[in-house]
MARRODO-364122 format. One record per residue: residue number from 0; x, y, z of N, C-alpha, C in turn. Coordinates in nm, 2 decimals, decimal comma. Layout:
! MARRODO-364122
R / NUM / X / Y / Z / X / Y / Z / X / Y / Z;
...
This chain:
! MARRODO-364122
R / 0 / -6,79 / -22,64 / -7,21 / -6,86 / -22,75 / -7,16 / -6,85 / -22,74 / -7,03;
R / 1 / -6,94 / -22,81 / -6,99 / -7,05 / -22,75 / -6,85 / -6,91 / -22,80 / -6,76;
R / 2 / -6,92 / -22,77 / -6,61 / -6,83 / -22,80 / -6,52 / -6,82 / -22,92 / -6,45;
R / 3 / -6,77 / -23,00 / -6,48 / -6,76 / -23,14 / -6,46 / -6,70 / -23,08 / -6,28;
R / 4 / -6,78 / -23,25 / -6,22 / -6,77 / -23,27 / -6,10 / -6,69 / -23,44 / -6,06;
R / 5 / -6,60 / -23,45 / -5,97 / -6,53 / -23,60 / -5,93 / -6,55 / -23,56 / -5,79;
R / 6 / -6,58 / -23,69 / -5,77 / -6,67 / -23,70 / -5,61 / -6,56 / -23,85 / -5,57;
R / 7 / -6,49 / -23,84 / -5,46 / -6,44 / -23,93 / -5,43 / -6,42 / -23,94 / -5,26;
R / 8 / -6,49 / -24,07 / -5,23 / -6,52 / -24,06 / -5,03 / -6,48 / -24,16 / -5,02;
R / 9 / -6,48 / -24,23 / -4,89 / -6,44 / -24,34 / -4,82 / -6,38 / -24,27 / -4,71;
R / 10 / -6,29 / -24,40 / -4,65 / -6,30 / -24,39 / -4,53 / -6,14 / -24,32 / -4,46;
R / 11 / -6,14 / -24,23 / -4,36 / -6,00 / -24,14 / -4,34 / -5,89 / -24,30 / -4,32;
R / 12 / -5,76 / -24,18 / -4,37 / -5,65 / -24,25 / -4,39 / -5,62 / -24,34 / -4,53;
R / 13 / -5,72 / -24,34 / -4,63 / -5,70 / -24,41 / -4,78 / -5,64 / -24,38 / -4,85;
R / 14 / -5,61 / -24,22 / -4,83 / -5,55 / -24,14 / -4,94 / -5,60 / -24,09 / -5,00;
R / 15 / -5,79 / -24,04 / -4,97 / -5,85 / -23,92 / -5,05 / -5,80 / -23,82 / -5,10;
R / 16 / -5,76 / -23,75 / -4,98 / -5,70 / -23,59 / -5,00 / -5,57 / -23,59 / -5,11;
R / 17 / -5,49 / -23,67 / -5,08 / -5,35 / -23,71 / -5,11 / -5,39 / -23,72 / -5,33;
R / 18 / -5,41 / -23,84 / -5,34 / -5,51 / -23,85 / -5,49 / -5,60 / -23,76 / -5,49;
R / 19 / -5,71 / -23,71 / -5,41 / -5,78 / -23,60 / -5,52 / -5,70 / -23,46 / -5,53;
R / 20 / -5,62 / -23,45 / -5,45 / -5,56 / -23,29 / -5,45 / -5,42 / -23,34 / -5,62;
R / 21 / -5,37 / -23,49 / -5,63 / -5,30 / -23,46 / -5,73 / -5,38 / -23,48 / -5,86;
R / 22 / -5,53 / -23,57 / -5,85 / -5,58 / -23,56 / -5,93 / -5,63 / -23,42 / -6,01;
R / 23 / -5,64 / -23,33 / -5,93 / -5,71 / -23,23 / -5,97 / -5,64 / -23,14 / -6,02;
R / 24 / -5,50 / -23,16 / -5,97 / -5,36 / -23,07 / -6,03 / -5,33 / -23,13 / -6,21;
R / 25 / -5,34 / -23,29 / -6,21 / -5,35 / -23,32 / -6,34 / -5,45 / -23,30 / -6,45;
R / 26 / -5,55 / -23,29 / -6,39 / -5,65 / -23,25 / -6,49 / -5,73 / -23,10 / -6,52;
R / 27 / -5,65 / -23,00 / -6,40 / -5,63 / -22,83 / -6,42 / -5,77 / -22,82 / -6,37;
R / 28 / -5,83 / -22,94 / -6,25 / -5,94 / -22,89 / -6,13 / -5,94 / -22,78 / -6,03;
R / 29 / -6,01 / -22,72 / -5,97 / -5,99 / -22,74 / -5,86 / -5,99 / -22,81 / -5,74;
R / 30 / -5,95 / -22,80 / -5,65 / -5,93 / -22,89 / -5,54 / -6,06 / -22,89 / -5,40;
R / 31 / -6,09 / -22,94 / -5,37 / -6,21 / -22,91 / -5,25 / -6,21 / -23,04 / -5,11;
R / 32 / -6,14 / -22,98 / -5,05 / -6,12 / -23,08 / -4,93 / -6,22 / -23,10 / -4,83;
R / 33 / -6,30 / -23,14 / -4,80 / -6,44 / -23,15 / -4,71 / -6,37 / -23,18 / -4,57;
R / 34 / -6,30 / -23,23 / -4,59 / -6,26 / -23,28 / -4,43 / -6,20 / -23,17 / -4,36;
R / 35 / -6,10 / -23,06 / -4,45 / -6,05 / -22,98 / -4,40 / -6,18 / -22,84 / -4,38;
R / 36 / -6,30 / -22,83 / -4,42 / -6,39 / -22,76 / -4,34 / -6,46 / -22,80 / -4,25;
R / 37 / -6,50 / -22,95 / -4,25 / -6,52 / -22,97 / -4,11 / -6,45 / -22,99 / -3,96;
R / 38 / -6,26 / -22,98 / -4,04 / -6,16 / -22,92 / -3,89 / -6,18 / -22,81 / -3,88;
R / 39 / -6,19 / -22,73 / -4,00 / -6,19 / -22,59 / -3,94 / -6,31 / -22,53 / -3,88;
R / 40 / -6,44 / -22,60 / -3,88 / -6,51 / -22,56 / -3,77 / -6,49 / -22,63 / -3,62;
R / 41 / -6,48 / -22,76 / -3,68 / -6,40 / -22,78 / -3,56 / -6,32 / -22,72 / -3,45;
R / 42 / -6,24 / -22,69 / -3,55 / -6,10 / -22,60 / -3,48 / -6,15 / -22,49 / -3,45;
R / 43 / -6,24 / -22,40 / -3,50 / -6,32 / -22,28 / -3,43 / -6,40 / -22,28 / -3,33;
R / 44 / -6,48 / -22,39 / -3,31 / -6,55 / -22,44 / -3,20 / -6,47 / -22,49 / -3,08;
R / 45 / -6,32 / -22,52 / -3,09 / -6,22 / -22,54 / -2,96 / -6,18 / -22,45 / -2,89;
R / 46 / -6,15 / -22,35 / -3,01 / -6,07 / -22,17 / -2,96 / -6,13 / -22,13 / -2,92;
R / 47 / -6,27 / -22,14 / -2,95 / -6,41 / -21,99 / -2,92 / -6,50 / -22,04 / -2,83;
R / 48 / -6,46 / -22,11 / -2,74 / -6,53 / -22,19 / -2,61 / -6,64 / -22,24 / -2,58;
R / 49 / -6,64 / -22,29 / -2,77 / -6,77 / -22,37 / -2,75 / -6,78 / -22,56 / -2,74;
R / 50 / -6,65 / -22,57 / -2,64 / -6,63 / -22,68 / -2,66 / -6,61 / -22,74 / -2,53;
R / 51 / -6,70 / -22,79 / -2,37 / -6,65 / -22,77 / -2,27 / -6,66 / -22,93 / -2,24;
R / 52 / -6,55 / -22,99 / -2,11 / -6,57 / -23,10 / -2,11 / -6,57 / -23,21 / -2,23;
R / 53 / -6,49 / -23,16 / -2,29 / -6,51 / -23,31 / -2,43 / -6,68 / -23,29 / -2,55;
R / 54 / -6,74 / -23,18 / -2,47 / -6,81 / -23,16 / -2,55 / -6,89 / -23,07 / -2,59;
R / 55 / -6,96 / -23,06 / -2,74 / -6,99 / -22,95 / -2,78 / -7,09 / -22,83 / -2,76;
R / 56 / -7,10 / -22,67 / -2,77 / -7,22 / -22,64 / -2,75 / -7,32 / -22,65 / -2,82;
R / 57 / -7,38 / -22,73 / -2,93 / -7,45 / -22,75 / -3,04 / -7,55 / -22,59 / -3,09;
R / 58 / -7,60 / -22,55 / -2,94 / -7,70 / -22,47 / -2,99 / -7,60 / -22,32 / -3,04;
R / 59 / -7,47 / -22,33 / -2,97 / -7,44 / -22,18 / -2,96 / -7,34 / -22,22 / -3,11;
R / 60 / -7,27 / -22,34 / -3,07 / -7,19 / -22,35 / -3,25 / -7,31 / -22,32 / -3,40;
R / 61 / -7,43 / -22,36 / -3,34 / -7,58 / -22,35 / -3,43 / -7,56 / -22,19 / -3,50;
R / 62 / -7,58 / -22,11 / -3,37 / -7,67 / -21,95 / -3,36 / -7,53 / -21,95 / -3,44;
R / 63 / -7,41 / -21,94 / -3,47 / -7,27 / -21,87 / -3,53 / -7,23 / -21,91 / -3,66;
R / 64 / -7,32 / -22,06 / -3,69 / -7,26 / -22,11 / -3,81 / -7,30 / -22,02 / -3,96;
R / 65 / -7,38 / -21,90 / -3,95 / -7,43 / -21,82 / -4,08 / -7,27 / -21,75 / -4,08;
R / 66 / -7,19 / -21,72 / -3,98 / -7,13 / -21,60 / -3,99 / -6,98 / -21,67 / -4,04;
R / 67 / -6,99 / -21,84 / -4,02 / -6,87 / -21,84 / -4,10 / -6,84 / -21,89 / -4,29;
R / 68 / -6,83 / -21,84 / -4,29 / -6,80 / -21,87 / -4,51 / -6,67 / -21,85 / -4,53;
R / 69 / -6,69 / -22,02 / -4,61 / -6,58 / -22,04 / -4,73 / -6,54 / -21,98 / -4,81;
R / 70 / -6,43 / -21,92 / -4,87 / -6,43 / -21,88 / -5,01 / -6,28 / -21,93 / -5,06;
R / 71 / -6,26 / -21,89 / -5,18 / -6,12 / -21,92 / -5,28 / -6,01 / -21,84 / -5,24;
R / 72 / -5,89 / -21,83 / -5,19 / -5,77 / -21,74 / -5,14 / -5,68 / -21,78 / -5,18;
R / 73 / -5,61 / -21,69 / -5,24 / -5,44 / -21,69 / -5,27 / -5,38 / -21,73 / -5,16;
R / 74 / -5,26 / -21,79 / -5,16 / -5,18 / -21,77 / -5,05 / -5,07 / -21,71 / -5,14;
R / 75 / -4,94 / -21,65 / -5,04 / -4,86 / -21,57 / -5,03 / -4,75 / -21,61 / -5,20;
R / 76 / -4,78 / -21,69 / -5,25 / -4,73 / -21,79 / -5,37 / -4,87 / -21,77 / -5,44;
R / 77 / -4,93 / -21,76 / -5,45 / -5,08 / -21,77 / -5,53 / -5,15 / -21,89 / -5,60;
R / 78 / -5,11 / -21,95 / -5,46 / -5,14 / -22,09 / -5,48 / -5,32 / -22,09 / -5,38;
R / 79 / -5,45 / -22,08 / -5,50 / -5,56 / -22,10 / -5,39 / -5,58 / -22,19 / -5,31;
R / 80 / -5,62 / -22,15 / -5,22 / -5,66 / -22,26 / -5,13 / -5,82 / -22,19 / -5,03;
R / 81 / -5,87 / -22,34 / -5,00 / -6,02 / -22,30 / -4,91 / -6,01 / -22,21 / -4,79;
R / 82 / -6,03 / -22,10 / -4,75 / -6,01 / -22,04 / -4,63 / -6,14 / -22,02 / -4,52;
R / 83 / -6,17 / -22,04 / -4,43 / -6,30 / -21,99 / -4,31 / -6,27 / -21,89 / -4,33;
R / 84 / -6,38 / -21,74 / -4,30 / -6,38 / -21,60 / -4,28 / -6,25 / -21,55 / -4,29;
R / 85 / -6,17 / -21,57 / -4,41 / -6,07 / -21,50 / -4,53 / -5,93 / -21,57 / -4,49;
R / 86 / -5,94 / -21,67 / -4,35 / -5,80 / -21,75 / -4,26 / -5,80 / -21,89 / -4,33;
R / 87 / -5,64 / -21,92 / -4,41 / -5,65 / -22,02 / -4,45 / -5,54 / -22,09 / -4,33;
R / 88 / -5,56 / -22,23 / -4,32 / -5,50 / -22,26 / -4,12 / -5,47 / -22,43 / -4,23;
R / 89 / -5,39 / -22,44 / -4,13 / -5,28 / -22,53 / -4,17 / -5,29 / -22,65 / -4,05;
R / 90 / -5,18 / -22,71 / -4,00 / -5,14 / -22,80 / -3,97 / -5,22 / -22,79 / -3,77;
R / 91 / -5,25 / -22,67 / -3,77 / -5,35 / -22,73 / -3,62 / -5,46 / -22,79 / -3,67;
R / 92 / -5,48 / -22,79 / -3,77 / -5,64 / -22,91 / -3,77 / -5,57 / -23,05 / -3,78;
R / 93 / -5,47 / -23,07 / -3,81 / -5,44 / -23,24 / -3,79 / -5,45 / -23,28 / -3,62;
R / 94 / -5,45 / -23,19 / -3,57 / -5,39 / -23,33 / -3,42 / -5,49 / -23,35 / -3,38;
R / 95 / -5,47 / -23,48 / -3,29 / -5,57 / -23,58 / -3,25 / -5,69 / -23,47 / -3,18;
R / 96 / -5,68 / -23,35 / -3,11 / -5,78 / -23,35 / -3,07 / -5,91 / -23,28 / -3,13;
R / 97 / -5,88 / -23,29 / -3,28 / -5,93 / -23,20 / -3,38 / -6,03 / -23,31 / -3,40;
R / 98 / -5,92 / -23,43 / -3,42 / -5,95 / -23,57 / -3,52 / -6,05 / -23,59 / -3,42;
R / 99 / -6,05 / -23,57 / -3,29 / -6,15 / -23,67 / -3,18 / -6,31 / -23,58 / -3,21;
R / 100 / -6,29 / -23,45 / -3,23 / -6,43 / -23,38 / -3,21 / -6,45 / -23,40 / -3,35;
R / 101 / -6,42 / -23,40 / -3,42 / -6,45 / -23,37 / -3,57 / -6,57 / -23,45 / -3,60;
R / 102 / -6,61 / -23,60 / -3,57 / -6,72 / -23,69 / -3,59 / -6,85 / -23,63 / -3,56;
R / 103 / -6,86 / -23,58 / -3,45 / -6,98 / -23,55 / -3,33 / -6,99 / -23,40 / -3,44;
R / 104 / -6,91 / -23,32 / -3,42 / -6,97 / -23,14 / -3,54 / -7,05 / -23,22 / -3,66;
R / 105 / -6,98 / -23,31 / -3,72 / -7,01 / -23,33 / -3,84 / -7,15 / -23,41 / -3,82;
R / 106 / -7,19 / -23,44 / -3,72 / -7,33 / -23,52 / -3,68 / -7,43 / -23,41 / -3,66;
R / 107 / -7,34 / -23,29 / -3,67 / -7,46 / -23,18 / -3,63 / -7,53 / -23,12 / -3,75;
R / 108 / -7,67 / -23,19 / -3,76 / -7,76 / -23,10 / -3,91 / -7,73 / -23,01 / -3,96;
R / 109 / -7,73 / -22,90 / -3,88 / -7,73 / -22,77 / -3,91 / -7,58 / -22,74 / -3,98;
R / 110 / -7,50 / -22,80 / -3,88 / -7,34 / -22,81 / -3,92 / -7,36 / -22,84 / -4,11;
R / 111 / -7,38 / -22,97 / -4,14 / -7,38 / -23,10 / -4,23 / -7,51 / -22,98 / -4,34;
R / 112 / -7,60 / -22,89 / -4,29 / -7,62 / -22,83 / -4,38 / -7,58 / -22,72 / -4,44;
R / 113 / -7,58 / -22,67 / -4,33 / -7,49 / -22,51 / -4,35 / -7,34 / -22,55 / -4,47;
R / 114 / -7,26 / -22,65 / -4,46 / -7,14 / -22,67 / -4,53 / -7,18 / -22,75 / -4,64;
R / 115 / -7,31 / -22,81 / -4,69 / -7,34 / -22,86 / -4,80 / -7,34 / -22,74 / -4,87;
R / 116 / -7,43 / -22,59 / -4,85 / -7,43 / -22,48 / -4,92 / -7,28 / -22,45 / -4,99;
R / 117 / -7,25 / -22,41 / -4,92 / -7,10 / -22,37 / -4,92 / -7,00 / -22,44 / -4,99;
R / 118 / -7,04 / -22,61 / -4,99 / -6,92 / -22,67 / -5,09 / -6,98 / -22,70 / -5,23;
R / 119 / -7,11 / -22,66 / -5,25 / -7,21 / -22,62 / -5,36 / -7,15 / -22,51 / -5,43;
R / 120 / -7,16 / -22,42 / -5,38 / -7,04 / -22,30 / -5,40 / -6,94 / -22,30 / -5,46;
R / 121 / -6,87 / -22,31 / -5,39 / -6,71 / -22,32 / -5,43 / -6,69 / -22,42 / -5,58;
R / 122 / -6,81 / -22,47 / -5,61 / -6,83 / -22,58 / -5,70 / -6,88 / -22,50 / -5,77;
R / 123 / -6,87 / -22,40 / -5,81 / -7,00 / -22,33 / -5,93 / -6,87 / -22,25 / -5,98;
R / 124 / -6,74 / -22,26 / -5,97 / -6,63 / -22,20 / -5,98 / -6,55 / -22,24 / -6,12;
R / 125 / -6,54 / -22,38 / -6,09 / -6,48 / -22,41 / -6,23 / -6,48 / -22,60 / -6,21;
R / 126 / -6,42 / -22,70 / -6,32 / -6,43 / -22,76 / -6,26 / -6,39 / -22,82 / -6,14;
R / 127 / -6,42 / -22,94 / -6,06 / -6,34 / -22,98 / -5,96 / -6,35 / -23,15 / -5,88;
R / 128 / -6,27 / -23,15 / -5,80 / -6,21 / -23,30 / -5,74 / -6,26 / -23,29 / -5,61;
R / 129 / -6,37 / -23,36 / -5,57 / -6,42 / -23,28 / -5,40 / -6,39 / -23,47 / -5,34;
R / 130 / -6,36 / -23,39 / -5,21 / -6,30 / -23,56 / -5,12 / -6,43 / -23,50 / -5,01;
R / 131 / -6,44 / -23,65 / -4,96 / -6,50 / -23,64 / -4,81 / -6,55 / -23,77 / -4,83;
R / 132 / -6,70 / -23,78 / -4,69 / -6,77 / -23,91 / -4,70 / -6,93 / -23,89 / -4,78;
R / 133 / -6,99 / -23,80 / -4,77 / -7,08 / -23,80 / -4,87 / -7,10 / -23,74 / -5,01;
R / 134 / -7,00 / -23,75 / -5,06 / -6,99 / -23,61 / -5,18 / -7,09 / -23,70 / -5,27;
R / 135 / -7,05 / -23,84 / -5,30 / -7,10 / -23,89 / -5,42 / -7,25 / -23,91 / -5,35;
R / 136 / -7,35 / -23,96 / -5,27 / -7,40 / -23,98 / -5,23 / -7,49 / -23,86 / -5,21;
R / 137 / -7,50 / -23,74 / -5,13 / -7,56 / -23,61 / -5,09 / -7,53 / -23,47 / -5,17;
R / 138 / -7,41 / -23,44 / -5,17 / -7,32 / -23,30 / -5,23 / -7,36 / -23,29 / -5,34;
R / 139 / -7,32 / -23,39 / -5,43 / -7,30 / -23,44 / -5,57 / -7,32 / -23,56 / -5,60;
R / 140 / -7,50 / -23,60 / -5,59 / -7,52 / -23,75 / -5,65 / -7,51 / -23,77 / -5,81;
R / 141 / -7,48 / -23,64 / -5,90 / -7,49 / -23,62 / -6,02 / -7,40 / -23,64 / -6,10;
R / 142 / -7,25 / -23,65 / -6,01 / -7,11 / -23,63 / -6,03 / -7,10 / -23,71 / -6,12;
R / 143 / -6,98 / -23,63 / -6,21 / -6,98 / -23,74 / -6,35 / -6,85 / -23,85 / -6,32;
R / 144 / -6,81 / -23,84 / -6,24 / -6,74 / -23,96 / -6,15 / -6,74 / -23,98 / -6,03;
R / 145 / -6,75 / -24,12 / -5,96 / -6,78 / -24,12 / -5,80 / -6,68 / -24,27 / -5,76;
R / 146 / -6,53 / -24,23 / -5,74 / -6,49 / -24,35 / -5,66 / -6,53 / -24,29 / -5,48;
R / 147 / -6,51 / -24,46 / -5,43 / -6,48 / -24,49 / -5,29 / -6,35 / -24,56 / -5,25;
R / 148 / -6,28 / -24,52 / -5,17 / -6,16 / -24,58 / -5,14 / -6,19 / -24,63 / -5,00;
R / 149 / -6,13 / -24,73 / -4,99 / -6,11 / -24,83 / -4,82 / -6,00 / -24,86 / -4,86;
R / 150 / -6,00 / -24,92 / -4,67 / -5,83 / -24,99 / -4,64 / -5,84 / -25,03 / -4,51;
R / 151 / -5,78 / -25,19 / -4,48 / -5,75 / -25,23 / -4,37 / -5,74 / -25,09 / -4,26;
R / 152 / -5,85 / -25,09 / -4,15 / -5,81 / -25,02 / -4,00 / -5,65 / -24,97 / -3,97;
R / 153 / -5,63 / -25,10 / -4,00 / -5,46 / -25,05 / -3,94 / -5,34 / -25,04 / -4,02;
R / 154 / -5,37 / -25,08 / -4,11 / -5,30 / -24,95 / -4,21 / -5,34 / -24,82 / -4,25;
R / 155 / -5,46 / -24,76 / -4,19 / -5,50 / -24,65 / -4,24 / -5,46 / -24,55 / -4,08;
R / 156 / -5,44 / -24,65 / -4,03 / -5,39 / -24,60 / -3,88 / -5,26 / -24,57 / -3,90;
R / 157 / -5,14 / -24,67 / -3,91 / -4,99 / -24,66 / -3,98 / -5,01 / -24,53 / -4,04;
R / 158 / -5,04 / -24,55 / -4,15 / -5,05 / -24,42 / -4,23 / -5,05 / -24,27 / -4,20;
R / 159 / -5,19 / -24,27 / -4,07 / -5,19 / -24,16 / -3,99 / -5,06 / -24,13 / -3,94;
R / 160 / -5,09 / -24,25 / -3,86 / -4,92 / -24,25 / -3,73 / -4,79 / -24,16 / -3,79;
R / 161 / -4,78 / -24,21 / -3,94 / -4,63 / -24,20 / -3,98 / -4,67 / -24,04 / -3,99;
R / 162 / -4,77 / -23,99 / -4,09 / -4,77 / -23,85 / -4,10 / -4,78 / -23,76 / -3,98;
R / 163 / -4,81 / -23,79 / -3,88 / -4,83 / -23,76 / -3,78 / -4,70 / -23,72 / -3,73;
R / 164 / -4,62 / -23,81 / -3,71 / -4,44 / -23,84 / -3,64 / -4,37 / -23,75 / -3,76;
R / 165 / -4,39 / -23,74 / -3,86 / -4,31 / -23,69 / -4,00 / -4,33 / -23,52 / -3,95;
R / 166 / -4,47 / -23,47 / -3,90 / -4,47 / -23,31 / -3,89 / -4,48 / -23,28 / -3,75;
R / 167 / -4,44 / -23,39 / -3,65 / -4,38 / -23,37 / -3,53 / -4,53 / -23,35 / -3,41;
R / 168 / -4,61 / -23,43 / -3,50 / -4,78 / -23,37 / -3,42 / -4,77 / -23,55 / -3,32;
R / 169 / -4,76 / -23,51 / -3,15 / -4,79 / -23,58 / -3,06 / -4,87 / -23,69 / -3,07;
R / 170 / -4,88 / -23,85 / -3,07 / -4,93 / -23,92 / -3,08 / -4,88 / -24,08 / -3,09;
R / 171 / -4,98 / -24,18 / -2,99 / -4,91 / -24,29 / -3,01 / -5,01 / -24,39 / -3,12;
R / 172 / -4,95 / -24,48 / -3,17 / -5,01 / -24,54 / -3,24 / -5,14 / -24,64 / -3,18;
R / 173 / -5,14 / -24,68 / -3,07 / -5,27 / -24,72 / -3,03 / -5,35 / -24,65 / -3,01;
R / 174 / -5,32 / -24,46 / -3,00 / -5,42 / -24,40 / -3,02 / -5,47 / -24,33 / -3,14;
R / 175 / -5,39 / -24,36 / -3,23 / -5,46 / -24,30 / -3,34 / -5,54 / -24,44 / -3,42;
R / 176 / -5,50 / -24,51 / -3,37 / -5,59 / -24,63 / -3,41 / -5,70 / -24,67 / -3,37;
R / 177 / -5,74 / -24,60 / -3,24 / -5,86 / -24,62 / -3,13 / -5,97 / -24,51 / -3,21;
R / 178 / -5,89 / -24,39 / -3,26 / -5,93 / -24,30 / -3,33 / -6,00 / -24,31 / -3,48;
R / 179 / -5,94 / -24,44 / -3,54 / -5,99 / -24,43 / -3,66 / -6,09 / -24,52 / -3,63;
R / 180 / -6,10 / -24,64 / -3,54 / -6,22 / -24,70 / -3,55 / -6,30 / -24,66 / -3,49;
R / 181 / -6,28 / -24,56 / -3,41 / -6,37 / -24,44 / -3,35 / -6,51 / -24,40 / -3,49;
R / 182 / -6,43 / -24,34 / -3,53 / -6,46 / -24,25 / -3,65 / -6,47 / -24,32 / -3,77;
R / 183 / -6,49 / -24,43 / -3,77 / -6,56 / -24,54 / -3,87 / -6,67 / -24,57 / -3,82;
R / 184 / -6,68 / -24,61 / -3,71 / -6,83 / -24,64 / -3,61 / -6,90 / -24,49 / -3,65;
R / 185 / -6,84 / -24,35 / -3,62 / -6,90 / -24,28 / -3,58 / -7,00 / -24,20 / -3,72;
R / 186 / -6,89 / -24,22 / -3,80 / -6,92 / -24,13 / -3,93 / -7,05 / -24,28 / -4,04;
R / 187 / -7,06 / -24,40 / -4,00 / -7,09 / -24,49 / -4,10 / -7,21 / -24,51 / -4,01;
R / 188 / -7,28 / -24,50 / -3,86 / -7,38 / -24,48 / -3,81 / -7,46 / -24,40 / -3,76;
R / 189 / -7,42 / -24,23 / -3,82 / -7,45 / -24,14 / -3,83 / -7,59 / -24,09 / -3,89;
R / 190 / -7,69 / -24,07 / -3,80 / -7,80 / -24,03 / -3,90 / -7,82 / -23,96 / -4,02;
R / 191 / -7,75 / -23,85 / -4,00 / -7,73 / -23,78 / -4,13 / -7,59 / -23,78 / -4,23;
R / 192 / -7,66 / -23,79 / -4,34 / -7,53 / -23,85 / -4,46 / -7,44 / -23,92 / -4,39;
R / 193 / -7,45 / -24,02 / -4,36 / -7,37 / -24,14 / -4,32 / -7,22 / -24,17 / -4,41;
R / 194 / -7,15 / -24,24 / -4,40 / -7,04 / -24,25 / -4,48 / -7,12 / -24,38 / -4,56;
R / 195 / -7,09 / -24,39 / -4,66 / -7,15 / -24,52 / -4,76 / -7,14 / -24,50 / -4,88;
R / 196 / -7,10 / -24,62 / -4,95 / -7,06 / -24,61 / -5,08 / -7,23 / -24,61 / -5,20;
R / 197 / -7,16 / -24,47 / -5,27 / -7,28 / -24,52 / -5,36 / -7,29 / -24,56 / -5,43;
R / 198 / -7,40 / -24,64 / -5,44 / -7,51 / -24,75 / -5,59 / -7,39 / -24,75 / -5,69;
R / 199 / -7,32 / -24,62 / -5,75 / -7,26 / -24,62 / -5,85 / -7,14 / -24,57 / -5,88;
R / 200 / -7,07 / -24,59 / -5,78 / -6,90 / -24,54 / -5,76 / -6,88 / -24,65 / -5,73;
R / 201 / -6,74 / -24,65 / -5,78 / -6,60 / -24,72 / -5,82 / -6,54 / -24,70 / -5,67;
R / 202 / -6,50 / -24,84 / -5,62 / -6,44 / -24,90 / -5,53 / -6,35 / -24,91 / -5,56;
R / 203 / -6,26 / -24,88 / -5,43 / -6,10 / -24,88 / -5,50 / -6,04 / -24,97 / -5,35;
R / 204 / -5,98 / -25,03 / -5,30 / -5,91 / -25,10 / -5,20 / -5,79 / -25,06 / -5,19;
R / 205 / -5,72 / -25,01 / -5,13 / -5,61 / -24,90 / -5,17 / -5,47 / -25,00 / -5,04;
R / 206 / -5,54 / -25,10 / -4,96 / -5,44 / -25,17 / -4,87 / -5,31 / -25,15 / -4,92;
R / 207 / -5,31 / -25,25 / -5,00 / -5,16 / -25,27 / -5,07 / -5,14 / -25,23 / -5,21;
R / 208 / -5,19 / -25,15 / -5,23 / -5,13 / -25,00 / -5,34 / -5,06 / -24,89 / -5,34;
R / 209 / -5,02 / -24,84 / -5,34 / -4,92 / -24,73 / -5,37 / -5,02 / -24,63 / -5,40;
R / 210 / -4,91 / -24,49 / -5,37 / -5,04 / -24,34 / -5,43 / -4,99 / -24,37 / -5,58;
R / 211 / -4,91 / -24,42 / -5,65 / -4,89 / -24,36 / -5,77 / -4,99 / -24,48 / -5,84;
R / 212 / -5,00 / -24,62 / -5,80 / -5,09 / -24,74 / -5,81 / -5,24 / -24,65 / -5,86;
R / 213 / -5,28 / -24,59 / -5,74 / -5,42 / -24,58 / -5,71 / -5,42 / -24,47 / -5,80;
R / 214 / -5,34 / -24,39 / -5,82 / -5,37 / -24,26 / -5,94 / -5,33 / -24,31 / -6,05;
R / 215 / -5,34 / -24,41 / -6,11 / -5,35 / -24,46 / -6,25 / -5,45 / -24,53 / -6,24;
R / 216 / -5,51 / -24,63 / -6,13 / -5,65 / -24,66 / -6,18 / -5,75 / -24,54 / -6,14;
R / 217 / -5,75 / -24,40 / -6,14 / -5,85 / -24,34 / -6,08 / -5,86 / -24,21 / -6,25;
R / 218 / -5,74 / -24,24 / -6,31 / -5,70 / -24,17 / -6,40 / -5,77 / -24,25 / -6,55;
R / 219 / -5,78 / -24,39 / -6,51 / -5,80 / -24,51 / -6,63 / -5,93 / -24,45 / -6,63;
R / 220 / -6,01 / -24,43 / -6,51 / -6,13 / -24,43 / -6,55 / -6,22 / -24,33 / -6,57;
R / 221 / -6,12 / -24,25 / -6,53 / -6,13 / -24,07 / -6,57 / -6,13 / -24,05 / -6,72;
R / 222 / -6,05 / -24,10 / -6,78 / -5,99 / -24,07 / -6,93 / -6,13 / -24,19 / -7,01;
R / 223 / -6,17 / -24,30 / -6,99 / -6,24 / -24,34 / -7,02 / -6,42 / -24,22 / -7,04;
């Protein structure tokens, strides 16, 4: 059987990553978190002197893009993760500083082009569940299943805030809500691969649904 592609797009903090990871485990597919990839490049820019006065040195970053390669790598427990240049990164990618930079990084055409190739290469290995903002519209427009998740901004901000608090990442709810709203605007209005629902995607509003309820909905459509 040919490899299957399940695309899960949507706004920040709608549960995309949690649900995609769970669905991939349930189906025996690999999970690809494209947001992780953009965050990894944002973190790379921050830690390699490519961000000054909150602005990215785009030309310098573009000149280094070809040296940034993503691959599957096992951790100490034998679990496969996406690694950048052989390095598996973790919670350092989830800070507000990275969140505030990610949309700017994602709007750079050369970054998106490089990651488009990387994402398609990662999916050549086996069937995947991939989440992001343009998976069903740009990365895999012919995906076998497409979903688009949405939720009220305040609810999404509360989810992100609670997650950060649980992990000890400093932030205020007001800062998180501001970041969520600004990212929605930037992601939806950018000229290159804007965040939008694919015409043939199934939209699910997760505002009043828990993870189990949304997971059951996804599984129902996939089984069909």
